[in-house]
Every structure is written in structure tokens, then in C-alpha cells.
C-alpha positions in Angstrom: 65.0 -37.1 36.6 62.5 -35.3 38.9 60.3 -37.3 41.3 57.5 -35.2 40.4 57.5 -34.2 36.6 55.2 -33.7 33.9 56.4 -36.6 31.9 53.6 -36.3 29.5 51.6 -33.3 28.8 49.4 -34.6 26.2 48.3 -37.1 28.9 45.4 -34.4 29.8 46.2 -31.8 27.3 48.6 -29.0 27.5 49.2 -28.1 31.1 50.8 -24.8 30.3 47.8 -23.8 28.1 45.3 -24.9 31.0 47.5 -22.7 33.5 47.2 -19.7 31.1 43.4 -20.2 30.9 43.4 -20.7 35.0 42.1 -24.2 34.7 41.7 -25.3 38.2 41.2 -29.0 39.6 37.5 -29.5 39.4 35.7 -29.2 42.8 35.1 -32.8 44.1 31.2 -33.7 44.0 29.5 -33.7 47.3 29.2 -37.0 49.2 25.6 -38.7 48.4 25.4 -40.3 52.0 25.7 -36.9 53.5 23.0 -35.6 51.2 20.8 -38.6 52.1 21.2 -37.9 55.8 20.0 -34.6 55.4 17.0 -35.6 53.6 16.4 -38.1 55.9 14.8 -35.2 57.9 12.8 -34.1 55.0 10.6 -37.3 53.8 8.4 -35.1 51.5 11.4 -33.9 49.7 13.0 -37.2 49.5 10.2 -38.8 48.1 10.1 -35.9 45.5 13.6 -36.4 44.4 12.9 -40.3 44.0 9.9 -39.2 41.8 12.4 -36.9 39.8 14.6 -39.8 39.1 12.3 -41.3 36.6 12.5 -38.2 34.3 15.4 -36.1 33.5 14.2 -34.0 30.8 15.4 -31.0 32.8 19.0 -31.9 31.9 20.3 -33.0 28.7 24.3 -32.9 29.3 26.3 -35.1 31.3 27.5 -32.5 33.8 30.2 -33.0 36.3 29.4 -31.3 39.6 32.0 -28.6 38.8 29.7 -27.6 35.9 26.2 -28.3 37.5 27.0 -26.0 40.8 27.2 -23.3 38.4 23.9 -23.9 36.4 20.4 -22.7 37.8 18.9 -25.7 39.8 15.4 -26.9 38.7 12.7 -25.3 41.0 12.3 -26.6 44.4 15.8 -28.4 44.3 19.0 -27.4 45.8 22.3 -28.0 43.6 23.0 -30.8 46.2 19.7 -32.5 45.8 19.7 -32.1 42.0 23.2 -33.9 42.0 21.6 -36.6 43.8 18.9 -37.0 41.4 21.4 -37.4 38.4 23.6 -39.6 40.6 20.9 -42.1 41.3 19.8 -42.3 37.6 23.3 -42.7 36.4 24.2 -45.3 38.8 21.4 -47.5 38.0 23.0 -48.7 34.7 26.8 -48.4 35.3 28.9 -51.0 34.1 32.3 -51.9 36.0 35.7 -52.4 34.4 38.8 -54.3 35.4 40.5 -50.8 35.4 41.0 -49.6 38.9 42.4 -46.6 40.8 45.1 -46.7 43.5 43.0 -47.4 46.1 41.4 -50.6 44.4 37.9 -49.0 43.4 36.9 -50.0 39.8 36.2 -47.4 37.0 32.9 -47.6 35.5 30.8 -46.1 32.8 27.2 -45.7 31.9 25.4 -46.1 28.4 23.2 -43.1 29.0 21.4 -41.3 26.2 24.0 -38.8 25.8 26.4 -41.6 24.8 24.0 -43.6 22.7 22.5 -40.8 20.7 26.4 -40.0 19.7 27.3 -43.6 18.8 24.6 -44.3 16.4 25.9 -41.6 13.6 29.5 -42.8 14.4 28.7 -46.3 13.8 26.9 -45.7 10.6 29.3 -43.3 9.3 32.8 -45.4 10.4 32.2 -48.8 9.9 31.5 -49.2 6.2 28.2 -48.1 5.7 29.2 -44.8 4.8 28.9 -44.0 1.0 31.6 -41.8 -0.4 31.7 -40.3 -3.9 33.6 -42.9 -5.8 34.9 -40.2 -8.0 37.1 -38.8 -5.5 37.5 -41.8 -3.2 38.9 -44.4 -5.6 41.8 -46.3 -4.6 44.4 -43.7 -5.7 42.7 -40.9 -4.0 42.1 -43.1 -0.7 45.9 -43.4 -0.6 46.2 -39.8 -0.6 43.6 -39.1 2.0 45.6 -41.8 4.1 48.8 -39.8 4.0 47.1 -36.8 4.6 45.5 -38.1 7.7 48.8 -39.7 9.0 50.7 -36.4 8.3 47.9 -34.6 10.2 47.8 -36.9 13.2 51.4 -37.1 13.5 52.0 -33.5 13.8 49.2 -32.3 16.2 49.7 -35.4 18.4 53.2 -34.0 18.7 52.3 -30.5 19.0 50.0 -31.3 21.8 53.1 -32.3 24.2 55.2 -29.2 23.0 56.7 -30.1 19.6 57.3 -26.4 18.2 57.5 -27.4 14.5 55.1 -25.7 12.5 52.7 -27.6 10.2 54.4 -26.4 7.0 57.8 -27.3 8.2 56.6 -30.5 9.5 54.7 -31.5 6.3 57.7 -30.6 4.0 60.0 -32.8 6.3 57.7 -35.8 5.7 57.0 -35.3 2.1 60.7 -34.8 1.2 61.7 -37.7 3.5 64.7 -35.5 4.9 66.1 -36.3 8.3 64.9 -34.3 11.2 66.9 -31.5 12.4 65.5 -31.2 16.1 63.6 -33.2 18.8 60.2 -31.6 17.8 60.6 -32.8 14.1 61.8 -36.4 15.4 58.6 -36.4 17.4 56.6 -35.9 14.5 58.3 -38.4 12.3 58.3 -40.8 15.2 54.6 -40.5 15.2 54.2 -40.7 11.6 56.0 -44.1 11.7 53.9 -45.5 14.7 50.5 -44.7 12.9 51.9 -46.5 9.7 52.6 -49.2 12.1 49.3 -49.1 13.5 47.8 -49.7 10.1 49.9 -52.5 9.3 48.7 -54.4 12.4 45.1 -53.1 12.5 43.7 -56.7 11.9 45.9 -58.1 14.4 45.5 -58.6 18.2 47.1 -56.3 20.2 49.7 -57.8 22.6 52.8 -56.9 24.8 55.0 -56.8 22.2 53.2 -55.0 19.8 52.1 -52.3 22.3 56.1 -52.0 23.2 56.7 -51.6 19.8 54.4 -48.8 19.0 55.9 -47.0 22.2 59.4 -47.7 20.7 58.5 -46.1 17.4 56.8 -42.9 19.4 59.9 -42.2 21.6 63.0 -43.3 19.3 65.7 -40.6 19.6 63.5 -38.2 21.6 64.0 -39.3 25.3 66.9 -38.2 27.7 67.5 -41.8 28.8 67.3 -44.1 25.5 66.6 -46.9 27.9 63.0 -46.0 28.4 62.3 -46.6 24.7 59.9 -49.5 24.2 59.8 -50.7 27.9 57.5 -50.4 31.0 58.6 -48.6 34.0 60.1 -50.6 36.8 60.3 -50.4 40.4 63.8 -48.8 40.1 62.5 -45.8 38.0 61.7 -42.7 39.7 58.0 -42.3 40.8 55.6 -40.8 38.2 53.4 -37.9 38.7 51.6 -35.7 36.1 51.9 -31.8 37.5 51.5 -28.5 36.7 54.3 -26.0 36.5 53.9 -25.2 40.2 53.8 -29.1 41.4 50.3 -29.1 41.9 49.9 -33.1 41.0 46.9 -33.7 38.8 47.6 -37.4 38.4 49.8 -40.0 40.2 50.7 -43.3 38.1 49.9 -46.8 39.8 53.2 -48.2 41.3 55.3 -50.1 38.7 54.9 -53.4 40.5 51.2 -53.3 39.6 51.8 -52.9 35.8 52.0 -56.3 34.6 48.6 -57.3 36.1 47.3 -54.0 34.7 48.7 -54.5 31.3 47.4 -57.7 31.1 43.9 -56.7 32.2 44.0 -53.9 29.5 45.1 -56.2 26.8 42.6 -58.9 27.6 39.8 -56.0 27.2 41.5 -54.3 24.1 41.1 -57.9 22.5 37.3 -58.4 24.0 38.6 -61.4 26.0 37.5 -60.2 29.3 33.9 -58.9 28.6 30.9 -60.9 30.2 28.7 -58.0 28.8 28.8 -56.4 25.5 30.9 -53.0 25.0 30.2 -51.1 21.9 33.5 -51.2 19.8 33.7 -47.3 19.8 33.2 -47.3 23.6 35.9 -49.8 23.9 38.5 -47.9 22.0 37.8 -44.9 24.0 38.3 -46.7 27.2 41.4 -48.0 25.9 42.6 -44.5 25.4 41.9 -43.6 28.9 43.0 -47.0 30.4 46.6 -46.6 29.0 46.8 -42.9 29.8 45.7 -43.5 33.4 48.0 -46.6 34.1 50.8 -44.5 32.6 53.0 -47.6 32.2 55.8 -46.0 30.5 58.4 -43.2 31.8 57.4 -40.9 28.6 55.2 -41.1 25.7 52.0 -42.4 27.2 49.6 -40.0 25.7 50.8 -40.6 22.2 50.8 -44.3 22.5 47.1 -44.1 24.1 45.8 -42.3 21.2 47.8 -44.8 18.8 46.0 -47.6 20.6 42.6 -45.9 20.2 43.2 -45.8 16.5 44.4 -49.6 16.5 41.2 -50.7 18.3 38.8 -48.7 15.9 40.7 -50.4 12.7 40.7 -53.6 14.4 37.0 -53.5 14.8 36.1 -52.6 11.4 35.9 -48.9 11.4 38.0 -48.4 8.4 37.0 -44.6 8.2 39.3 -44.0 10.9 42.5 -44.4 8.4 41.2 -41.0 7.3 40.6 -38.8 10.4 42.9 -37.2 13.0 41.6 -36.9 16.4 44.6 -34.9 17.8 43.8 -32.0 15.4 40.3 -31.7 17.1 41.9 -32.2 20.5 44.6 -29.5 19.8 41.9 -26.8 19.2 40.8 -26.8 22.6 43.3 -28.9 24.7 41.9 -27.9 28.0 38.8 -29.9 27.4 40.8 -32.8 26.9 42.4 -32.1 30.2 39.0 -31.9 31.8 37.6 -35.0 30.5 40.3 -36.8 32.4 40.0 -34.9 35.6 36.1 -35.1 35.4 36.5 -38.9 35.4 39.0 -39.1 38.0 37.3 -36.8 40.4 33.6 -38.3 40.1 34.0 -41.6 41.8 35.7 -43.1 38.7 32.9 -42.3 36.1 34.6 -42.9 32.9 31.2 -41.5 31.0 32.6 -37.9 30.9 35.8 -39.2 29.1 33.5 -41.1 26.7 30.8 -38.2 25.9 34.0 -35.9 25.3 35.9 -38.2 22.9 32.6 -38.9 21.2 32.2 -35.3 20.3 35.9 -35.2 19.0 35.1 -38.2 16.8 31.9 -36.5 15.3 33.9 -33.4 14.8 36.9 -35.3 13.0 34.4 -36.9 10.8 32.6 -33.7 9.9 35.9 -32.2 8.9 36.4 -35.5 6.6 33.5 -35.3 4.8 33.7 -31.5 4.5 37.2 -32.1 2.7 35.5 -34.8 0.5 32.8 -32.4 -0.5 35.2 -29.6 -1.4 37.3 -31.9 -3.1 34.3 -33.3 -5.1 33.2 -29.7 -5.8 36.6 -28.5 -6.9 37.2 -31.4 -9.4 33.9 -30.8 -11.1 34.6 -27.0 -11.4 38.1 -27.7 -12.8 36.6 -30.2 -15.1 33.8 -27.6 -16.3 36.6 -25.1 -16.8 38.7 -27.6 -19.0 36.0 -28.3 -21.3 35.4 -24.7 -21.9 39.0 -23.7 -22.3 40.6 -23.8 -25.8 43.6 -25.7 -26.6 42.4 -29.4 -25.5 40.9 -32.1 -27.8 38.6 -34.7 -26.5 41.4 -37.3 -26.0 43.1 -34.8 -23.8 40.2 -33.9 -21.8 39.5 -37.5 -21.0 43.1 -38.1 -19.9 43.1 -35.2 -17.8 39.8 -35.8 -16.2 41.0 -39.5 -15.2 44.3 -38.2 -14.1 42.8 -35.6 -11.5 40.8 -38.6 -10.0 44.0 -41.0 -10.1 47.1 -39.1 -9.2 48.8 -42.2 -9.2 48.3 -43.1 -12.8 50.9 -43.6 -15.5 50.1 -43.3 -19.3 52.1 -44.0 -22.5 51.7 -43.4 -26.0 50.4 -47.3 -26.4 47.9 -46.8 -23.6 46.6 -43.5 -25.2 46.6 -44.8 -28.5 44.6 -48.2 -27.5 42.1 -46.1 -25.3 41.3 -43.7 -28.2 42.0 -45.9 -31.5 44.2 -43.4 -33.1 47.8 -43.6 -34.4 50.9 -43.6 -32.6 51.8 -40.2 -33.9 48.8 -38.8 -32.7 48.9 -40.3 -29.2 52.4 -39.0 -28.9 51.5 -35.5 -30.0 48.6 -35.3 -27.3 51.0 -36.4 -24.6 53.6 -34.1 -25.7 51.3 -31.2 -25.8 50.2 -32.0 -22.2 54.0 -32.1 -21.1 54.7 -28.7 -22.6 52.0 -27.2 -20.4 53.4 -28.7 -17.4 50.3 -30.9 -16.9 52.1 -34.5 -17.5 55.7 -35.4 -16.3 57.7 -37.7 -18.8 60.0 -40.3 -17.6 62.1 -42.2 -20.0 62.5 -46.0 -18.9 64.2 -48.0 -21.7 62.8 -46.8 -24.9 59.4 -46.0 -23.5 58.5 -42.6 -22.2 55.9 -42.9 -19.2 53.7 -40.1 -18.2 52.6 -39.1 -14.6 50.4 -36.6 -13.7 51.9 -33.1 -12.2 51.9 -33.0 -8.5 49.6 -29.8 -8.5 47.8 -30.9 -11.7 44.5 -29.1 -10.6 46.2 -25.9 -9.7 47.9 -26.0 -13.1 44.6 -26.7 -14.9 43.0 -23.6 -13.3 46.0 -21.6 -14.5 45.1 -22.5 -18.0 41.9 -21.0 -18.0 
């Protein structure tokens, strides 16, 4: 094991990707005291800047210095003076956390407009107030959407850190439940099991034992040293630094000796036991994502565990819709932005607001994708039903059963249930079901003396072929 090694590429996106894009460490913002000293010789300009602090309508983004220095400054201000205005405004409402950097300085965040305007729709859509169409979001369909989300998160979270397995192969492995063939497939299977575990403990408080179990599930069978699975770093382990291929260090983890206190503080925050001031549930979950990634308590698997901890926090605080979305799917589309969000927070006076704003955008896009999928599914079901009614060969009883099966893929039918539903003879019910079996729309399985019928796996596609 090297002393300087990129143990978790997913901590801040794919480092190789960022190198290809010529991503550099963000330029450190100018020191505010030096700007103030310079302005002490320009009292009129200083007064003007203090007045500007009251109105920030000339910027509607939460810009880091590295971005701001490339924008056109407001008339009459230098870039350094513009930065001073923004920092004065931001610092006025900052909240400190127990998370501290290597020098002991606290991380902090601001509930600025850029945060609050993103939180409102996420809270409305993610915590139970969202209305989804019942015809495609009944119990059976919910289970299918959950599996879809678990599969997508397992795949993309692993691909973020280098798993080369394609989505098609990974889905085939998970659905067929075959054994993984290589480390990449094992990583994906591990992530799937870890996310299943997160769902099972979503209402339980997070503690050290559960956190270690998440990590164990994430890393089982994928590490060079199996002893690293499900345990924190110790003083005997090699130093941990996240580096580029050229040994440019982007992040140095805190010493292992500090981890007991850091983990304790993080778990207290996770369970809401340390807050003297209210922290919005979504913001709390995002901070946990950053917190674990920053403390880097494991020799490997920190990024995957951090994202799993985010999901636990969302479910624990009642945001049930997050069973159905994948944040890693969004992150993977632009991993350099994920990296930049970490780096901006670390290089600008421990300001976590950058990471919060970025993460809120990821959540918003993930929710949009979920709603788009549901809308497409709703439209497809209605089109299929319309096609069925116009197609020859189905009687009204078969149409009713097929409509039900489209929305309840886990349903089971029998001659008796069909006969009772439509008040027909036993032979008529059997004829209806046999006919649907011959068309490949139902699958019959005999149990004892009774035959039970299940919707075909690809029922919707087969119905469209009937046209």
C-alpha cells in the first residue's frame, strides 16, 4: 500500500476524468483582511461596498472565487472588492458545525437564497406531499420502481470509482442473481446489498455498528486486504491522501487517532442530538455525505458509504421518495462537478454551502428524472390499453384482467378468481386464461391441482405486438 494513494476516486468524482478535462485545484480566494487594509485608504469606496452588501441582485449564484474572478465585475468594483461584498453577506448568517478541518477550524454553511429556493420544491416533492398517479404507483409498481432505483444506484455508484462493468451486464447479473465474475461486478452487487440494508434500517437511528455494517457490505470481497472491511482506520494503517495520478494531493484525511471523536460527533449530528439550532433535514443529509467523505474513516469505500449514509438520512427523516431515485446516476454524468463541489468547500474557509448547493441541484435533477419516468409509464399504459380495446381477439373479461396485470405485475390469477370476478362458468374462466396463455401474455404454473397464472415479464411489449 502506497503512503499517498487515491483510495477512493468516488470521494470527489473520477480523478482520471478531471485530469482529462484539465481540472486544476481551484484558486484560493484572496484574504479578506488584505482587501480591507487596502480599502482603509479609500474610505469612500469602503462605504460604497458596505452599502452594496445590502443588495446582491447583481449575482444570483453561489460563486466561488475561482468562478467569480472570470466573470465581469459590477461597475465600479474590482474583483477583489466584489468578493469582499459577497463574503460579508454570506458570513452574516453562517452556522458552524462540529466537523473541523486538520487545523481545528469548524466547517460552516449559510442558508442563503440559493439554498432556500431549492429546498422548498424538494421538501414538497420528497416527503409525502407528492401526488403520484395511483394507476402506475400502486404497491406492485412501487416495488418495481424501488428495484429499478436500487439497481441504478448500485451500478452508477460503482462506476464512479472505476467499475468497468456495463449497465446491461450489471442488470443481467442482478436480475438473474448469478455470481459476479470480477471485482467490478462484485462492487455493484455489494452496493446493491448495501442499499437494501439502508432501506431496512431507514427508520432506525444510525450508530457505529450500523455504519460499519454498511461499509462491510460495500467492500466485501473487493479489497486487497480483507481486514479493512467493516472497520475504521487505525494508527497502524498507512497515511491516507486522495491524489491525482501525478501525486497532487487534493485531500488529506484526519489522523486515525482523531476518528473516535469525529465519528461520535458525526453520529450525534446524524441523529439530531447535537443541534442547538434547527438544520433542515435535506441539508442535514447532504452535510453527512460531505462529513463522512471528509473524515475518510475507512481505508477504502468512503465515497460509496458516504452516499449510502445520505440515503439513510433522507429515509430516516421521512423522505420516502428517495427510495425511487439515484443520485449517483446524476453525479456520473458530470463527475468533475462533484469533485469541484468538494474542493470549493475546502478551499474557501470551510464553506460547505458550495457542496450543499451542488447536491440540491443533483437531487432536483434526480427527482425530475423520476417524474419523467412515471409520466412516460403512465402514457405508455394508457396507449397500450387503448390499443388493446381496439384489437380483435380479446373479450371484455380478458381486457379487464390484462388492464389489471399491466398495473400489478406481481398479481396471480386462477380460474376460480376469474370466474368469481366476472360471474361466469368455470369452463368459460378456464378458456379465457388458456387463450391468454397461448398468446404468451400469461404464464401458467401448476401447484397441486390448481393452475395459477402470472403476467408475462414483458407483458406490455407483448401486448403491443398483438396489434
